[in-house]
SESE-841062 format. One line per 2 residues: number of its first residue (from 0); for each residue x negated, y, z negated of C-alpha. Coordinates in nm, 2 decimals, m for minus. Each point is the difference from the previous one (the first is absolute). Example, Ala and Ser with C-alpha at 12.3 -4.5 7.8 and 13.67 -1.06 7.14 Angstrom:
2
0> m1.23/m0.45/m0.78; m0.14/0.34/0.07
//
This chain:
635
0> m1.27/2.83/3.78; 0.14/m0.27/0.22
2> m0.30/m0.24/m0.03; 0.22/m0.23/m0.21
4> 0.21/m0.10/0.29; 0.04/m0.37/0.02
6> 0.21/m0.24/0.21; 0.36/0.02/m0.09
8> 0.03/m0.36/m0.09; m0.27/0.04/m0.26
10> 0.16/0.29/m0.18; 0.11/m0.08/m0.36
12> m0.09/m0.37/0.04; 0.24/m0.16/0.24
14> 0.23/0.28/0.10; 0.24/m0.09/0.28
16> m0.06/0.20/0.32; 0.37/m0.02/0.10
18> 0.12/0.12/m0.34; m0.23/0.30/m0.01
20> 0.08/0.10/0.36; 0.37/m0.03/m0.07
22> m0.04/0.20/m0.32; m0.18/0.28/0.20
24> 0.28/0.01/0.26; 0.27/m0.01/m0.26
26> m0.15/0.28/m0.21; m0.06/0.20/0.33
28> 0.36/m0.03/0.11; 0.11/0.08/m0.36
30> m0.21/0.32/0.02; 0.16/0.09/0.33
32> 0.35/m0.04/m0.16; m0.09/0.21/m0.30
34> m0.15/0.27/0.23; 0.33/0.02/0.20
36> 0.20/0.02/m0.32; m0.20/0.29/m0.14
38> m0.07/0.17/0.34; m0.37/m0.02/m0.06
40> m0.26/m0.11/0.27; m0.05/m0.38/m0.04
42> m0.38/0.03/0.01; 0.00/0.14/m0.35
44> 0.16/m0.32/m0.15; m0.20/m0.23/0.23
46> m0.34/0.14/m0.12; 0.11/m0.01/m0.36
48> 0.12/m0.36/0.04; m0.33/m0.09/0.15
50> m0.19/0.15/m0.29; 0.23/m0.19/m0.24
52> m0.07/m0.33/0.18; m0.38/0.06/0.02
54> m0.28/m0.03/m0.25; 0.13/0.30/m0.20
56> 0.33/m0.17/m0.04; 0.11/m0.36/0.02
58> m0.31/m0.10/0.21; 0.19/m0.24/0.23
60> m0.13/0.12/0.34; m0.34/m0.12/0.12
62> m0.11/m0.03/0.36; m0.32/m0.12/0.15
64> m0.17/0.27/0.21; 0.06/m0.18/0.33
66> 0.36/m0.06/m0.09; 0.06/0.36/m0.10
68> m0.17/0.12/0.32; 0.23/m0.21/0.22
70> 0.31/0.10/m0.19; m0.10/0.37/0.03
72> m0.07/m0.02/0.37; 0.32/m0.17/0.10
74> 0.21/0.22/m0.23; m0.16/0.32/0.13
76> 0.07/m0.11/0.36; 0.37/m0.05/m0.07
78> 0.04/0.32/m0.21; m0.19/0.23/0.25
80> 0.18/m0.15/0.30; 0.34/0.05/m0.17
82> m0.07/0.36/m0.09; m0.12/0.08/0.35
84> 0.30/m0.19/0.16; 0.23/0.25/m0.17
86> m0.20/0.30/0.11; 0.21/0.12/0.30
88> m0.14/0.27/0.23; 0.33/0.20/m0.05
90> m0.08/0.02/m0.37; m0.36/0.10/0.07
92> 0.12/0.29/0.22; 0.19/0.15/m0.29
94> m0.33/0.11/m0.15; m0.28/m0.05/0.26
96> m0.23/0.28/m0.11; 0.02/m0.08/m0.37
98> m0.05/m0.37/0.06; m0.30/0.06/0.23
100> m0.17/0.24/m0.24; 0.06/m0.24/m0.30
102> m0.18/m0.29/0.18; m0.29/0.22/0.12
104> m0.07/0.32/m0.20; 0.18/m0.15/m0.31
106> m0.19/m0.33/0.02; m0.33/0.18/0.05
108> 0.06/0.22/m0.31; 0.11/m0.30/m0.21
110> m0.31/m0.20/0.11; m0.26/0.27/m0.06
112> 0.15/0.16/m0.31; 0.06/m0.33/m0.18
114> m0.35/m0.12/0.09; m0.15/0.32/m0.15
116> 0.21/m0.03/m0.31; m0.12/m0.36/m0.06
118> m0.36/0.09/0.07; m0.02/0.30/m0.23
120> 0.23/m0.11/m0.28; m0.10/m0.37/m0.02
122> m0.37/0.04/0.09; 0.05/m0.25/0.28
124> m0.22/m0.04/0.30; 0.13/0.16/0.32
126> 0.05/m0.34/0.17; 0.24/m0.14/m0.26
128> 0.16/0.35/m0.04; 0.07/0.01/0.37
130> 0.14/m0.36/m0.02; 0.24/0.10/m0.28
132> 0.09/0.32/0.19; 0.08/m0.20/0.32
134> 0.23/m0.25/m0.19; 0.19/0.28/m0.18
136> 0.09/0.17/0.33; 0.29/m0.26/0.04
138> 0.34/0.05/m0.15; 0.18/m0.27/0.21
140> 0.35/m0.12/0.08; m0.01/m0.24/m0.29
142> 0.04/0.29/m0.24; 0.15/0.28/0.21
144> 0.29/m0.21/0.15; 0.14/m0.11/m0.34
146> m0.03/0.37/m0.12; 0.19/0.13/0.30
148> 0.27/m0.26/m0.05; 0.10/0.15/m0.33
150> m0.11/0.36/0.08; 0.20/0.11/0.31
152> m0.20/0.30/0.10; 0.05/0.17/0.34
154> m0.08/m0.21/0.30; m0.30/0.21/0.11
156> m0.16/m0.03/m0.35; 0.06/m0.38/m0.01
158> m0.13/m0.04/0.36; m0.33/0.19/m0.08
160> m0.05/m0.21/m0.31; 0.07/m0.33/0.17
162> m0.23/0.08/0.29; m0.27/0.10/m0.24
164> 0.04/m0.32/m0.19; m0.02/m0.23/0.30
166> m0.28/0.18/0.19; m0.21/0.07/m0.31
168> 0.02/m0.37/m0.11; m0.18/m0.08/0.33
170> m0.24/0.29/m0.04; m0.09/m0.09/m0.36
172> m0.05/m0.37/0.07; m0.23/0.05/0.30
174> m0.19/0.30/m0.15; m0.05/m0.20/m0.32
176> m0.15/m0.30/0.17; m0.24/0.22/0.20
178> m0.11/0.18/m0.32; m0.03/m0.34/m0.17
180> m0.25/m0.11/0.26; m0.21/0.29/m0.11
182> 0.03/m0.11/m0.36; m0.11/m0.36/0.06
184> m0.23/0.03/0.31; m0.29/0.21/0.10
186> 0.06/0.37/0.04; 0.22/0.08/0.30
188> m0.04/0.31/0.22; 0.30/0.23/0.05
190> 0.04/m0.12/0.36; 0.02/m0.36/m0.13
192> 0.27/0.09/m0.24; 0.21/0.16/0.27
194> m0.07/m0.30/0.23; 0.11/m0.25/m0.26
196> 0.32/0.20/m0.08; 0.11/0.03/0.36
198> m0.10/m0.36/0.08; 0.24/m0.13/m0.27
200> 0.27/0.25/0.09; m0.03/m0.09/0.37
202> 0.01/m0.37/m0.07; 0.31/0.04/m0.21
204> 0.17/0.22/0.26; m0.08/m0.25/0.28
206> 0.10/m0.31/m0.19; 0.32/0.16/m0.14
208> 0.09/0.12/0.35; m0.05/m0.35/0.16
210> 0.20/m0.17/m0.27; 0.29/0.25/0.03
212> m0.01/m0.05/0.38; 0.02/m0.38/m0.03
214> 0.29/0.02/m0.25; 0.18/0.25/0.22
216> m0.04/m0.23/0.30; 0.13/m0.30/m0.20
218> 0.30/0.20/m0.12; 0.08/0.13/0.35
220> m0.08/m0.29/0.23; 0.01/m0.32/m0.19
222> 0.34/m0.17/m0.07; 0.04/0.00/m0.38
224> 0.36/m0.10/0.02; m0.06/m0.36/m0.10
226> 0.07/m0.04/m0.37; 0.01/0.32/m0.19
228> m0.14/0.29/0.21; m0.01/0.25/m0.28
230> m0.19/m0.25/m0.22; m0.25/m0.06/0.28
232> m0.05/0.37/0.04; m0.06/0.05/m0.37
234> m0.25/m0.28/m0.02; m0.19/0.11/0.31
236> m0.03/0.35/m0.15; m0.13/m0.14/m0.33
238> m0.25/m0.21/0.19; m0.11/0.29/0.21
240> m0.07/0.22/m0.30; m0.23/m0.27/m0.16
242> m0.17/m0.09/0.34; m0.07/0.37/0.07
244> m0.16/0.04/m0.34; m0.20/m0.32/0.01
246> m0.12/0.04/0.36; m0.12/0.36/m0.05
248> m0.17/m0.09/m0.33; m0.19/m0.28/0.18
250> m0.13/0.26/0.24; m0.09/0.27/m0.25
252> 0.07/m0.01/m0.38; 0.29/0.22/m0.11
254> 0.11/0.06/0.36; 0.30/m0.22/m0.09
256> 0.18/0.29/m0.18; m0.02/0.21/0.32
258> 0.12/m0.29/0.21; 0.30/m0.07/m0.22
260> 0.09/0.37/0.00; m0.04/0.03/0.37
262> 0.21/m0.31/0.08; 0.27/0.12/m0.24
264> 0.03/0.35/0.14; 0.00/m0.12/0.37
266> 0.25/m0.28/m0.06; 0.23/0.21/m0.22
268> 0.03/0.26/0.27; 0.04/m0.24/0.29
270> 0.38/m0.06/m0.04; m0.04/m0.37/m0.03
272> 0.30/m0.24/m0.03; 0.12/m0.09/m0.36
274> m0.18/0.31/m0.14; 0.25/0.04/m0.28
276> m0.04/m0.37/m0.11; m0.38/0.03/0.02
278> 0.01/0.31/m0.22; 0.22/m0.17/m0.26
280> m0.22/m0.31/0.00; m0.33/0.20/m0.02
282> 0.15/0.21/m0.27; 0.09/m0.30/m0.21
284> m0.34/m0.17/0.07; m0.19/0.32/m0.09
286> 0.20/0.03/m0.32; m0.12/m0.34/m0.12
288> m0.35/0.04/0.13; m0.03/0.35/m0.15
290> 0.12/m0.12/m0.34; m0.24/m0.29/0.01
292> m0.30/0.21/0.11; 0.05/0.29/m0.23
294> 0.03/m0.23/m0.30; m0.29/m0.22/0.10
296> m0.23/0.30/0.05; 0.12/0.18/m0.32
298> m0.07/m0.32/m0.19; m0.37/0.05/0.08
300> m0.01/0.32/m0.21; m0.20/m0.02/m0.32
302> 0.02/0.30/m0.23; m0.37/m0.04/m0.08
304> m0.08/0.08/0.37; 0.22/0.30/m0.01
306> m0.15/0.12/m0.32; m0.35/m0.01/0.15
308> 0.08/0.30/0.22; 0.11/0.18/m0.32
310> 0.14/0.35/m0.03; m0.20/0.10/0.31
312> 0.20/m0.25/0.20; 0.32/0.15/m0.13
314> m0.12/0.34/0.12; m0.07/m0.15/0.34
316> 0.36/m0.13/0.01; 0.14/0.34/m0.11
318> m0.20/0.17/0.28; 0.12/m0.25/0.26
320> 0.37/0.02/m0.11; 0.04/0.36/m0.10
322> m0.27/0.20/0.19; m0.12/m0.19/0.31
324> 0.34/m0.14/0.11; 0.20/0.32/m0.05
326> m0.27/0.20/0.19; m0.02/m0.23/0.30
328> 0.39/m0.02/0.01; 0.03/0.38/m0.02
330> m0.25/0.05/0.29; 0.14/m0.28/0.21
332> 0.37/0.11/m0.02; m0.07/0.37/0.07
334> 0.17/0.14/0.30; 0.27/m0.27/0.02
336> 0.37/0.04/m0.12; m0.09/m0.13/m0.34
338> 0.13/0.20/m0.29; m0.24/0.10/m0.28
340> 0.15/m0.26/m0.23; m0.02/m0.27/0.26
342> m0.37/0.08/0.05; m0.04/m0.03/m0.38
344> 0.18/m0.33/0.00; m0.23/m0.15/0.26
346> m0.29/0.12/m0.20; 0.12/m0.14/m0.33
348> 0.11/m0.34/0.13; m0.29/m0.20/0.15
350> m0.05/m0.32/m0.20; m0.26/m0.25/0.12
352> 0.11/m0.35/0.09; m0.10/m0.34/0.14
354> m0.28/0.09/0.24; m0.22/0.16/m0.27
356> 0.08/m0.28/m0.24; m0.05/m0.29/0.23
358> m0.32/0.13/0.18; m0.15/0.12/m0.33
360> 0.05/m0.35/m0.14; m0.16/m0.17/0.29
362> m0.30/0.24/0.00; m0.05/m0.05/m0.37
364> m0.01/m0.37/0.05; m0.27/0.04/0.27
366> m0.20/0.24/m0.22; 0.01/m0.24/m0.29
368> m0.12/m0.28/0.23; m0.28/0.23/0.12
370> m0.10/0.07/m0.36; m0.02/m0.37/m0.07
372> m0.19/m0.08/0.32; m0.25/0.28/m0.03
374> m0.02/0.02/m0.38; 0.07/0.37/0.04
376> 0.23/0.14/m0.28; 0.06/0.32/0.20
378> 0.25/m0.19/0.22; 0.19/m0.12/m0.30
380> 0.01/0.35/m0.15; 0.13/0.13/0.34
382> 0.27/m0.27/0.01; 0.12/0.11/m0.35
384> 0.00/0.37/0.10; 0.18/m0.08/0.32
386> 0.27/m0.20/m0.17; 0.04/0.22/m0.30
388> 0.04/0.32/0.20; 0.23/m0.14/0.27
390> 0.22/m0.19/m0.23; 0.02/0.28/m0.25
392> 0.11/0.23/0.29; 0.26/m0.25/0.12
394> 0.13/m0.06/m0.34; 0.04/0.36/m0.10
396> 0.13/0.13/0.33; 0.25/m0.28/0.03
398> 0.13/0.06/m0.36; 0.01/0.38/0.01
400> 0.04/0.09/0.37; 0.20/m0.30/0.10
402> 0.20/m0.05/m0.32; 0.08/0.37/m0.03
404> 0.06/0.06/0.37; 0.37/0.04/m0.03
406> m0.03/0.24/m0.29; m0.26/0.20/0.19
408> 0.24/0.02/0.29; 0.29/0.11/m0.22
410> m0.21/0.26/m0.18; m0.12/0.14/0.34
412> 0.36/m0.03/0.14; m0.11/m0.19/0.32
414> 0.29/m0.25/0.00; 0.25/0.15/0.24
416> 0.30/m0.19/0.12; 0.00/m0.07/0.37
418> 0.20/0.21/0.24; 0.07/m0.14/0.35
420> 0.05/0.24/0.28; 0.13/m0.18/0.31
422> m0.10/0.22/0.30; m0.33/0.16/0.04
424> 0.11/0.29/0.22; m0.02/0.37/m0.08
426> 0.27/m0.03/m0.27; m0.15/m0.30/m0.16
428> m0.35/0.14/m0.01; 0.11/0.34/m0.14
430> 0.19/m0.19/m0.28; m0.30/m0.23/m0.06
432> m0.22/0.30/m0.05; 0.22/0.16/m0.26
434> 0.06/m0.33/m0.19; m0.37/m0.08/0.00
436> m0.08/0.35/m0.13; 0.22/m0.09/m0.30
438> m0.19/m0.32/m0.06; 0.25/m0.25/0.15
440> m0.13/m0.33/0.15; 0.13/0.05/0.36
442> 0.01/m0.28/0.26; 0.10/0.09/0.36
444> 0.17/m0.27/0.21; m0.01/0.04/0.37
446> m0.04/m0.21/0.32; m0.12/0.27/0.24
448> m0.37/m0.02/0.06; m0.04/0.38/0.04
450> 0.18/0.08/m0.32; m0.20/m0.27/m0.19
452> m0.33/0.13/0.11; 0.10/0.36/m0.07
454> 0.12/m0.09/m0.35; m0.32/m0.19/m0.07
456> m0.22/0.28/0.12; 0.17/0.22/m0.25
458> m0.08/m0.25/m0.28; 0.34/m0.15/m0.06
460> 0.06/m0.37/m0.08; 0.18/m0.15/0.30
462> 0.18/m0.33/0.05; 0.05/m0.10/0.36
464> 0.33/m0.15/0.09; 0.37/0.06/0.07
466> 0.17/0.15/m0.31; 0.33/m0.16/0.09
468> m0.16/m0.34/m0.06; 0.04/m0.12/m0.36
470> m0.33/m0.19/0.02; m0.18/0.31/0.10
472> 0.16/0.20/m0.29; m0.10/m0.28/m0.24
474> m0.36/m0.01/0.12; m0.01/0.38/m0.04
476> 0.10/m0.03/m0.37; 0.38/0.07/0.00
478> 0.04/m0.25/m0.29; m0.20/0.24/m0.22
480> 0.10/0.33/0.15; 0.19/0.27/m0.20
482> 0.11/0.18/0.32; 0.05/m0.08/0.36
484> 0.05/0.28/0.25; 0.12/m0.09/0.35
486> m0.14/0.29/0.20; 0.00/m0.12/0.36
488> 0.16/0.18/0.29; 0.26/m0.27/0.05
490> 0.31/0.01/m0.22; 0.09/m0.37/0.06
492> m0.35/m0.10/m0.11; 0.02/0.23/m0.31
494> 0.34/m0.15/m0.10; m0.13/m0.36/0.02
496> m0.32/0.09/m0.19; 0.20/0.16/m0.28
498> 0.24/m0.29/m0.02; m0.29/m0.25/m0.02
500> m0.18/0.20/m0.27; 0.32/0.01/m0.21
502> 0.14/m0.34/0.05; m0.30/m0.22/0.05
504> m0.27/0.17/m0.21; 0.21/0.19/m0.26
506> m0.19/0.32/0.04; 0.11/0.26/m0.25
508> m0.01/0.30/0.23; 0.07/m0.03/0.38
510> 0.03/0.31/0.22; 0.07/0.00/0.37
512> m0.07/0.27/0.25; 0.30/0.07/0.22
514> m0.09/0.15/0.34; 0.36/0.04/0.13
516> 0.22/0.20/m0.24; 0.31/m0.18/0.10
518> m0.15/m0.32/m0.14; m0.03/0.13/m0.36
520> 0.35/m0.12/m0.10; m0.07/m0.35/0.13
522> m0.32/m0.02/m0.21; 0.17/0.13/m0.31
524> 0.30/m0.23/0.04; m0.25/m0.29/m0.03
526> m0.15/0.16/m0.32; m0.32/0.12/0.16
528> m0.15/0.32/m0.12; m0.07/0.22/0.29
530> m0.19/0.31/0.12; 0.12/0.15/0.33
532> m0.28/0.14/0.21; 0.22/0.26/0.16
534> 0.16/0.12/m0.32; m0.33/m0.01/m0.19
536> m0.15/0.23/0.26; 0.30/0.23/m0.01
538> m0.02/0.02/m0.38; m0.37/0.07/0.01
540> 0.05/0.29/0.25; 0.29/0.14/m0.21
542> m0.22/m0.02/m0.31; m0.28/0.18/0.18
544> 0.24/0.28/0.10; 0.19/0.04/m0.33
546> m0.25/m0.12/m0.26; m0.35/0.04/0.15
548> m0.18/0.00/m0.33; 0.17/m0.32/m0.12
550> m0.05/m0.16/0.34; m0.37/0.08/0.00
552> m0.03/m0.15/m0.35; 0.19/m0.31/0.09
554> m0.23/m0.05/0.30; m0.30/0.00/m0.24
556> 0.15/m0.26/m0.24; m0.25/m0.25/m0.11
558> m0.29/0.24/0.04; 0.04/0.27/m0.26
560> 0.36/m0.07/m0.12; 0.24/m0.28/m0.03
562> 0.37/m0.09/m0.06; 0.08/m0.32/m0.17
564> 0.33/m0.15/m0.11; m0.08/m0.16/m0.34
566> 0.23/m0.25/m0.17; 0.01/0.05/m0.37
568> m0.12/m0.33/m0.16; m0.16/0.15/m0.32
570> 0.24/m0.11/m0.28; m0.09/0.29/m0.22
572> 0.13/0.25/0.26; 0.35/m0.14/m0.02
574> 0.23/0.26/m0.18; m0.23/0.29/0.05
576> 0.10/0.31/0.18; m0.18/0.18/0.28
578> m0.07/0.27/m0.26; m0.15/m0.26/m0.23
580> m0.24/m0.10/0.28; m0.13/0.35/0.05
582> m0.33/m0.08/m0.20; m0.04/m0.33/0.19
584> 0.03/0.14/0.35; m0.36/0.03/0.14
586> m0.12/0.34/0.10; 0.05/0.05/0.37
588> 0.31/m0.22/0.02; 0.38/0.06/m0.02
590> 0.30/m0.22/m0.01; 0.21/0.10/0.31
592> 0.27/m0.26/0.00; 0.15/m0.27/m0.21
594> 0.19/m0.29/0.16; 0.23/m0.24/m0.18
596> 0.24/m0.25/0.16; m0.06/0.15/0.34
598> 0.08/0.36/m0.11; m0.28/0.26/0.01
600> 0.00/0.35/m0.15; m0.23/0.26/m0.13
602> m0.01/m0.06/m0.38; 0.07/0.26/m0.26
604> m0.21/0.01/m0.33; 0.27/m0.20/m0.19
606> 0.01/m0.29/0.25; m0.05/m0.33/m0.20
608> m0.22/m0.27/0.16; 0.10/m0.36/0.02
610> m0.21/m0.31/0.07; m0.02/m0.04/0.38
612> 0.06/0.36/0.10; m0.19/0.12/0.30
614> m0.20/0.32/m0.04; m0.12/0.19/0.31
616> m0.33/0.16/m0.10; m0.17/0.27/0.21
618> m0.36/0.12/m0.07; m0.37/m0.04/0.03
620> m0.12/m0.36/0.08; m0.16/m0.06/m0.34
622> 0.30/0.15/m0.19; 0.25/m0.22/0.18
624> m0.22/m0.30/m0.06; m0.02/0.07/m0.37
626> 0.38/0.03/m0.01; 0.04/m0.33/0.18
628> m0.23/m0.18/m0.24; 0.18/0.14/m0.31
630> 0.36/m0.03/0.11; m0.02/m0.32/0.20
632> m0.25/m0.22/m0.19; 0.16/m0.33/0.12
634> m0.04/m0.14/0.35
//
């Protein structure tokens, strides 16, 4: 229960407000540092820290209901606004169908299936079951963003999950308040439910739009040059987030979440001045607020409340995390360019975050007040059921889905390194298709509108900009790319792109397309690995004439068969001969070449392997993948 909430200054006698607040912030930042160190989403450590500082631990955090409500409101405004500000339309376009289905079909499945599970398993009335179901629709940027920071999945997967988190936060908050009216007021008709939902959504959209417009006007038309312009921009943005939330909530309760999200999305895509400084400031502010809020809410958890839902509550959580979530993700990502394992990852990683915790806490307070005012114990029982189910779901999904997110991603092999293809023409798109079929995380960089739209229609991640600009390459992810391919039709541009990728970003593998054969020597003199379009076409035609079967098979690489050059990094293979490896070579694969110190040759059975040798393996996809995992276990 949370009925024991008291004013902070009364907790433990004469506890000092400043000391307790400072302790929360210090512990929160410490949790963030530990999370970075172990590459685990920070929300896991934050929620555990909150439990440790609450009544089940050191019992040092106590807030009066009004104080908690105010803290939650302002914090949610900042967090939702910051998450929405980072949601660029270019990112949404990388997975538009999946994102749309996750926030519509997926949200509906989560709402109805979770409500049914609560009703039938916990013997709850339909009104409180629907309330819990509404709250548990939300995942939210507060839990998804920290996960994606340490689990670098493909852009389209990250985009779908981020859009779902932001939009479903809004949906869950508004849907919950509408259902809550049915719990605490007279029975509402279906039409009234819809009216209340769209009334709050509309109020949030309008207020958020107005605030974004005012801020944009101030940035564009008001002289901010006096003093520190970036600082003024940051403070205006912070004020805008809080004003949007508060103004919309004044008009209609819980419309503030929609207002903050709307203002953030509009302003984040408006190309405002000092955008980079604003993002940095909002990121730091959100880090502190998120730490404080997660710990403060987790500190309200009492194990007795969780125990009241018993084993049936655990079954509900298992259904939410391992049945309902995977089902809605599988349905929502069907038909897109998601691989089977990526669809499984989306289904297995959907922890619940701040919106369910904060709104459930506020609703429980109101239900307890109603129980006292009406002397009706049913409201108190519903408050306990609401808190127990929601917090148990949050706790377990954060611990297991959030804490194990990277291990889940590694087990499903959905952590490809980024490959940048600069140039979205016919060559670039054909290469992107082959690389994506092999599971690479491909990003196309181009500044031509027609090429950009064409690539996006085909489902590729596209970054708009001139690839010869180092800032554009940096924004596209060159810092974290394993390969950069300069594939434009301009040799001068390709040479500059290749040099930038090598010298400025230190990319391991840089390959440039050479359109004019006479330029090949100039590229290679500068140490750039090249592929001549003319020569490659001539070789392909020659292979088709002289080696048609091999040519056809090579064309199908990545679909049924594969060729991989594998570096030997398994220490136990050192000193073994090719003949010794006979039993270890997977069925359906052969070792075609061995390379050492730049020399390549077909190995005989007595050839002895050394650490660092490169083996060219040809065979079926799964057989080549098995060989890669066995002979090159180290990244």
